[in-house]
N, C-alpha and C positions, 0 to 999 in steps of 0.2 A: 798867086794862088794856083794850086795844083790843077792839072788838066782835068782830073776826074773828081775834084772836090766840088760839092754843091754849096752855094751860098743860099742860106735860108731866105725865103721871101716874106714880105709883109703884105697884108691885104688891107689897104686903106683907100678911101675915096672911091670905092666901088671897083678897084682894080688891084691885081697883084703887082707888087713893085720889088725890084731887087736893088740892093744898095750898090752904089758905085764905089766899092772899097774892098780891100782884101778880106776883112773880117777876121774875127778871132776863131781859132780852131775849137771844135767840140769833139771829144774823144769817146769811143766805145768804152764803157765802163769795164767790160770783160777782157777785151783784147788790147785796148790802148790805141787801136787804129783811129784815124781821123774819120769822123762820120760826116761832118759838115762844117761850114763856117758861118759866123753870125755877125751881122752889123745892121744898125738902123740908120746909118749915115745917109743923109739926103731926104729922110722922111719929114714931111712938114707936119709936125705934131698939132699945131694950131688948126691947120686945114682939116686934119683927120677928126678932131673933136667937133669942128663946125659942121663937117659932113654928117656926123652922127646926129647932131642936133637938128640940122636942116632937112635931112633926107630920112634918116632912120626913125627919128622920133615921131614925126607926123604920120609916117606909114604905119607904125605900130599903134599909135593912138586912134587910128581909124578903125581898128579891130576891137572887138569886145574881149573881155577876159576869156570867155569860152572859145572864141575863135583863136586867140593866141594859144590857149591850152591845147586845142586840137592840132595846131601846127607843131607844138612841142612833142605831142605823141607821135606824129608822123615822122618827125626828125629822129626821135628815139628809135623807132622801128627801122629807119634807114641806117642809122649808125650800127645798130645791132647786126644788120646784114653785112656790114663792112668792118666788123671789129677785128677780124684776123689781120687786117693791114696794120691796125694799131698794136695788136699783140706783137707782131714781128718787130716793129720799131721799139716797143717797150722793152724787149729783151736786151737791146743794146744799152739800156740804162742800168743794166745789172739785175733787172727784175726776173724772178722765176715766173713760170706760167701762173702760179697762184697769185703772185704779186701783181701781175699784169691784169688778171681778172678783177682783183680787188680795185684797181685803179679804173680800168676801162668799163667793166660791167657796173661798178659802183656809180660812175658818172652817168652812164646810160640809164641806170635805175633811178637816178635823181630826176632825170628828165621825165620819165614815166610818172614818178611820184608827183611832181609839180603839175603835170598835165591833169592828173586825176584830181588833185586838190583844187586846181583852178576851176574845174568843171563842177565840183561838188560844193565848194565852200565860197565861191565868188559868184556874183550875178552875171547874167549874160548882158553886160552893160559896160560902159567905160568909166563909171563912177562907183566907188565903194562906199557904202554907208557904214560908219563906224559907231556902233552903239545905238541906244534908244533915243527917241525924241525927248528933249528936256523942256518941260513947261517953264516959261519965263514970266508968266503973268497970270493973274487970277482969272481973267476972262477967257483965256485960252487962245487969244488972237496974236500972241507973240511967243514964238517957240524957237528952239535951237537944236541943232544936230551937227555932229562931226561928219565930214565927208573926206575921202582921200582921193586925190587925183595924181596921175603920173608926173614926176618931175620932168622938166623940159630940157634936161641935159643928157649926159652920157655917163654910164656906169663904167668907170675905169678899174680894170682888174690888174693887180700886180701879184703874180702868183709865185709859189715856191717850186723848187725843182722836183720834189718827191712825188707829186701827183700831177703829171702833165696832162691828164685827161679829166679825172674827177675834179681837180681843182678848178679849171675853167668852167666846167659844166655846172658845178654846184653853185657858182656865182651867176652864171648866165641864165639859168632856168628861172629864178624868181624875178630877175630884172626883166626878162622877156615877158613873163606873165603880167608884170606890172605895166608894161608898155614903155620901157626905157631901153635904148640901144646900149650895147656893150662894146668896149675896146679892151682887148686882152693883151697884156704884156707878160709873156711867160718868162720864167727864170731861164737863163741861157743854157745851163748844163743839159737840159732835156727838152729844149725848145723845138727840136726836130719832130718830137712826137706831137706837140701841140700844133705845129704847122700842118701836119698831116690831118689832125682832127679838124682844123678850120677848113682845110682844102676839101675834106669830105662834106662838111656842113654847107659850104658855099656851092659845091658841086651838086648838092641835092636839089638846089633850086627852090627849096621850100620856104626860105625866109624872105621877108621884105628887104629890099636893098637898104643898106645902111644899118641893119639891125645888129650886125656883128662885124668888127674890124680886128685886125691882128697886127701887132708891132713886134717883130723879132729883133732883139738887140737891146741896146741901152735905151732908157726912158728919155734921155736928152732933156729938152725943156718942156716935156709933156705937162708936168704939173703946173708950170708957170701959166698955162692958159686955161686953168679951171675957172668955172664960174660958180655962183651960189646954187645953180641948178644941177651941177654935176655931183657925182659921188665917187669915192675911192674905196675899194675893198682890197686889203692887203693880207697876204699870208706869207709868213717868214719869221725871221728872228725878232726877238723883243727889242734889240738895239736898233735894227732898221726901222721897226714900227715907230719907235720914239723919234727918229730923225724925220720920217715922213709926216708924222702928226704935227710937227712944228714947221713944216714948209710954209713960207710966207703966204702963198696963195691960199693954202688950206686954212690957215689962221685968219687971213684977211677976209675971205669970202665965207667963212664958217661952213666950209665944204663938209658934207657928211663923210666921215672917215670911219671905216670899220676895220679893225685889226684882229687877226687870228694868229697868235704868235706861239712859238714853241714854248712848252712849259714842262716843269718838273712833276709830271703826273705820278700819282702813287697808287698802289694796290695794297690793301690791308687784309691780312689773314686774321680771322677771329680766333680767340683763345679756345673755342670749342673744336676747331678744325685740326685735330691731332692726326698723326699718321694712321692710315686705315680708314679715315672718314672720306666720304665723297668730296667734301669741300677742300680737304688737304690736297687731294689729287687734282681737283679743278684749279686750285691756286697755282700749283707747280706747272701744269699744262699751259695755263693762260700766260704765266710769266715767260715761259720759253717761247710761246707763240708771238708775244708782243716784242720780244727781243729779236726774233729772226724774220718776221714778215717785213718785207721791204728793207731787209738788213737793218731793222731798227730805225729807219729813217721816216718816222711817223711823228707828227706833232702830238699825237695822243698816246705814244708808246709809254710803257711803265718805266720810269727812271728810278723811283724809290719804292722798294718792296718792303713794307713794314710787316714784321713777323713777331709774335710773342717771344720774349727773350728765351723762354724755355724750349722753343721750337727752332731756334736758329740753326743748330747743327743738323736737325732732321731736314729742314727745308734746303739748306745748302747742299746736302748730300743728294737729295732727290733731284734738284735742279741740275746739279753737276752731271748726274747720271743721264739725264734726258738730253742735255746739251751735247754730251759726248757722242750722241747718235746723229747729230745734225751734220750733214755733209755740205761743205762749202765749195763753190766752184761755178763752172759755166752753167747758166740756167738751162741750156739746151740739153744737158744730161739729165735723164729722168730721176737719177738718184740724188740730185742736188736739192737740198732743202733751203739753202740760203745763197743768194747771189752776191754781187758786189755792191759797194757804195757807188754813188752816182759819179764820182770823179776821184782822181788822185788827190786833188786839193781838199776834197771832203774828208778823205782818209787822214790827211795830215791834221785837219781841224779836230777830228775825233781823238787823235793821239795827243794833241796838245791839251785837250780837256781831260783826258785820262791822267796825264801827269799831275794835274791839280788834285784829282780825286785820289790818286795813289799816295798822296801825302797823309791821308787819314784813313785809307782803306787797304785791305789786302785782296789779292786775286784768289777767287775760289775756282774759277775756270777760265781758260783762255790765255793767250799771249798777245799783248798789244802789238808786238813787232813781228810775229810769225804766225802763219796759218797754212795748213795743208789743204790744197785745193784740187779739185777734179777737173780735168780737161781744160786747164788754163794755166797761165803764168801768174803766180801770186804777186809779183812785183809790177808787171806791165798792167795788170788789171787792178782795180781799186778794191782789193779783197782785204778783209780783216776778220779775225776770229770773233765769235761771240764772247763777250767779257762779262762775267759775273763777279762783282766785287762784294766785299763784306766790311762794313764799318760798325764795330761793336760799341762805339760811343756815338749815339744818335744826336748828341748835342753839338757836334762839330759842324761848322757852317757849310763846308764845301758841298756835301751831298744835297743840300737844300738850295744851293746857289749855282752850281756848275753843271751844265748839261753837255754830255757827250752825245751828239746827234748821230747815233749809230746803234749797233747791237750791244748796248751797255746798260746794265742795271745794277743797283746797289742794294744789298740786304741790310736792313736797319732794324734793331730790336726795340720793343716797347714793353711796358709792364702794366699799363692800364688804359682804359678807353680814354680817359682824360688826357693822358700823355700822348697817345697816338693822334688825337685831334689836334693838339698843340704842334706836334711834329709835322703833320700834314699841312697845317697852315703856314709853316715856315717856307714853303715853296712860293709864297706870295701870289698865289693865283694860278689855277690850273684849268686846262680844257676838260680833262676827264679823270675820274678816280673810280676805284672799285673797292668793294668790301665783300670778301668771300667768307661767308659764315652761315651756319644753320640756326644761329641764335637771333631771333627777331628783336629781342630787347637790345642786344649789342648793336644790331644793324640800325635800329632807330636812333640810338644815342649817337653813333658815329656819323650817320648820314646827316642828321640835323646839326651836329657839331661842325662838320667840315663843309656843309653846303655853301656857306657864304664865300668860300674860296674856290668853288668849282662851278663849271658850266654844266657838267653832266656827271651823274653818278650811277654806276651799275652795282646792284647787289646780286651777287651770284651765289646760288646754292644748288642742292641736288634737284630741287623742284623745277627751276627755270633753265638749268644748264643746257638741256637738249635743244631748246628753242632760242637761247640767248644769242645775240649777234656779236657778243664779246666786248671786252674793255675798249678796244681801239677803233671801233667802227662808228663813225658819225652816221646819223640817220636823218633823212630829209624832213621827217615830221618833228624832230627834236632839235633843240638849240645846239649849235656847234660854236663854241666860244667860251670865254671865261674871263673872270676879273683879273685885275693886276697884271702880273707878268704875262698872262695868257692873252693880253691885248685889250681887255675891257670891252670887247665887242660881241656880237651875236650874228652868226650866219645860220642859214637853214631855219629850223623851228617852224616849218610849215608856212602858213600865210604870214607869219611875222616877218619873214624875209621879203615877201612881196611888198608889204606895207613899208618896209625900210626904204623902198625906192619911190615912195609916194609922199605927198605933202598932206598932212592932216590939217584941215581947216574947219573952224567952227563957223557955221552959217546961222545967223539970227534973222528970222523973217516971219511973215505970216504963214499959217499952215498951207495955204494955197501956193505960195511962192516956194516954200520948202519942198512940197510935193513935186513941183515942176523941176526943181534943181536935182532932186535925188531920184526922180522917176518912181517914187513910192508914195502911195497915198498915206496921209497922216490924219489923225483925228482933227476935225475942224476944217479940213480942206473941202472944196466943193464936191458934191455928189451928183450923179446923174441917174435919174430913174426913167423908166419907159419899158422897152423890150426887156424881158427877163434876161439877166446877164448869162444864165446857163444856156440860152439859145444862141449865144454869140460865139463865133469861132475866135481863135487867138488873134486873127487879123482884124476882127471887128471890135474886140473887147478893148475898153479904155480904162485906165486908172480912174477910180472914182465911180465906175458903174455900180449901181446899187439896187438891191431888192429889199423892200420892207414887208415882212409877212407876219400875220397874226391878227388879232390875239387868239390865244388858246388858253382855256381855263384848265388848271391842274386840279383834279378832284382827289378826294380821299381814296376812291376806288382805283384811280390810276396808280397811286403810291402803293396800295396794297397789292395790286396785280404785279407791279414791277418788282416788289420785294419777293413775291412768291415765284415769279417767272425766272428771276436771275439768281435767287438764293441769297441776295444781299438783305439780310434781316437785321441789320444794325439797329440798335434800340431807338435811335433818333427818328427812324422811319416806321417803327412798329409798336413802340411802347409809349403811350401818351404820358403816363406819370413820370417815367424816367426822362423822357424828352423835355418835359416841363422843368425838371430839375437842372437841366443843362443850361447854364447862363448864356450860351451862344444862341440857343434855339427857342427856348420857352414853349416848346410844344412840338408836335409832329412836323417834320419837314420833308420835302421831296428829295429823292436821291439826286446828286449832282449830275449823274449820267442819264437820269431820266430827263432832266432839263435839256441836256445836250441832244438827246434823242428827239425830244419834241421839237427843238429848234431845227434840226435837220429835216424833220417832217414838214415844217412850215416853209423852209426856203428852197427845198429841192424841186426842180422841174422834172417830173417823172418820165417824160417821153424820151426816146432815143434822140441824141443830139451831139453837139461837139464836146460836151463834157464826157470824158472817157472813164475816169475813175477818181474816187476820193482816196488819197493815199496817206492821210494822217491829220492829226491835230497837233498844234504846238502852243505853248505859252498859256495853257488853260488855267484859269483862276475862277473859283466860285466866290462871289463877292457879297451877295445878300441871300439869306435863307429864303426858300420858296415854300410857302405853306398852302394847305388845301384852300382852294378858292382863288388863289392868285392867277392873274392873267399874264401870259407871256407873249412878248412881241420880239422878233429877231430882225436886226438890220445887218445885211451881209453886203460888204463892199469890196470890190476888186482892189487889192492893196499893192500887189507886185506881179508883173507879168514877165516870165522868163522863157523865151523860146529855146528849145534844145537844138543844138547844131546837129545836122545830119539825121534829123528825125522829123516826122510829120506831126508832132505835137510839142507842147511846152507845158510849163508849170505855172499855175496861178495861185497866189497866196491871197486869201480873202480875210478881211477883218470881220469877225462875228461879234456882235454885241446883243446879248439877250437882256431885255428889260422887263420889269413888272408894271402893273397899272399905275404906280407912282413915278414911272420913268426912271427908276433906280436900276442900275446894272446888276443883274444877278449872276451873270457869267460873261467872261470875255475870253476870246481865244482866236487863233488863226486856223483856218481850214485850208488844206492843201489839196489841189486837184490837178489832174492831167487833162489838158484841153487840146483838141485838134486844131492845127493851124488854119485849116480851111473847112468850111461846111461840106459834108459829103453829099 
């Protein structure tokens, strides 16, 4: 090993380790110089997994969802302050400054997104309640509910070379929020960027020990040591995904396996989008962008560009003109729009795929074997020209089966919505597709037609273009994955990805036991009365604390006044004859919001105290009409208590049940309040 060559380190068992081996060389994609060497020789994979389960898992599970989310936000802020270090290394992968931001800032943004979702959509607890209580008996003493708890294993990541920062972070974020430690195995070509990322994360000191480990180099026997509590998330080729999916340990232990594989994504130009329309220009611009960002090395890039047959020449000319302005070369040069592929081996792989495509297509732009570059050597660096192909017979199989994982796209004609839906489906499953049209009827037909073969679809038009994130941008709140060739999995998708790392369990029990398990009061569980619960701070309040208030008689004068005061003079409240004709009411009834207002007047404790504010109602249902002379009673019960991190108050969800003199529920809903953690 050369004197000045660095062997990438792994971080396992709470310490950095360097392999006792020469390692394989990794080269700068632009200059061809050796950047580092890589080897995982000597790493005890079984011990690394056990360390994650024994140390990382328990430490994470001690924290609530909100505490994990807060750590994620702090980590995102820390990485944002150090992203220049990641940009610098990213340039050596052939990435332009824009490409690097797409990767680095996209990954950091995913951390911020999951931090926000964890705090807004998950409880400040260690248990997630999934769905409503299911009544299982007539008497109400036997009920069921689904709960989700963190798996007791390790989330193993096997990542692709094209996104060495975003790839690990978009898998790490939901696993961390769920309470599951991660072990990252980056692709070798760009592992030096991921090593720097993990070095920054560990150096921040923000994460519990064991929450994150890194293996640089081959996976070795890593998968042999998986248990039923572990997970594997893979990004890469469909062929590798198929091999991993059938690994004996994964099959034997039914290990959760999520694959996000390269796919033959398509973009469809609508028949209405003729030259001169905004949609035509949007289509051309988007196609060129997807071909050149990351030098086309994106699992979401457009590989098949479907165009109305009558517009093929127009689109070909417009794309060719735009591609001619793209400067290829050293990303350090500000004039360069497209950098290099990740490696010389990757360039050869693209050229091999191009040979198969050229059997059925012609070149509209570019030369597979030659490209003019700026501030670089076209042969020492992994440079290739953007290649636009044209296949006038869309029924040939190759464009729907062969992917050149680089700046390559093929124009394909269609003559009807029905035909283009069929052609899109021939890709056998895609991560992303787009429809560029101003015709909403065409958009609906195509979206619903191709949806079964796609994980995500963008409809682009003049209205949403300025705010659209584009065809190839996965978003933390939306699913990233797709059926069939795309791997059959789902990443991201908001809280869906968090729940992927948790076990859903149906709990059948009495209401009291279910309330104890979930930390949420359910109907039929014990209640406690005494001191008005609005006089209790968050520290004093308990699930099941209840106030019963009333009765209050609703008079005709109350109804008349409410109608006049609010302007709600709907006939059921003001016209006796019309109200009698209504089969649901049979006469004048009180306004639903009058009932809710009277209920609030009954249960509220008016003096200043720990209750700071009422910030809403949820799940409101009016169940039984209230008529003049009815008496209302309200039962308000503390249902869920959620302290806010880094604040002196928390949220309380109350179960409100308003009943009449026959003890029939007339309204049910949740009241949401903010309550001080301590009495002032």
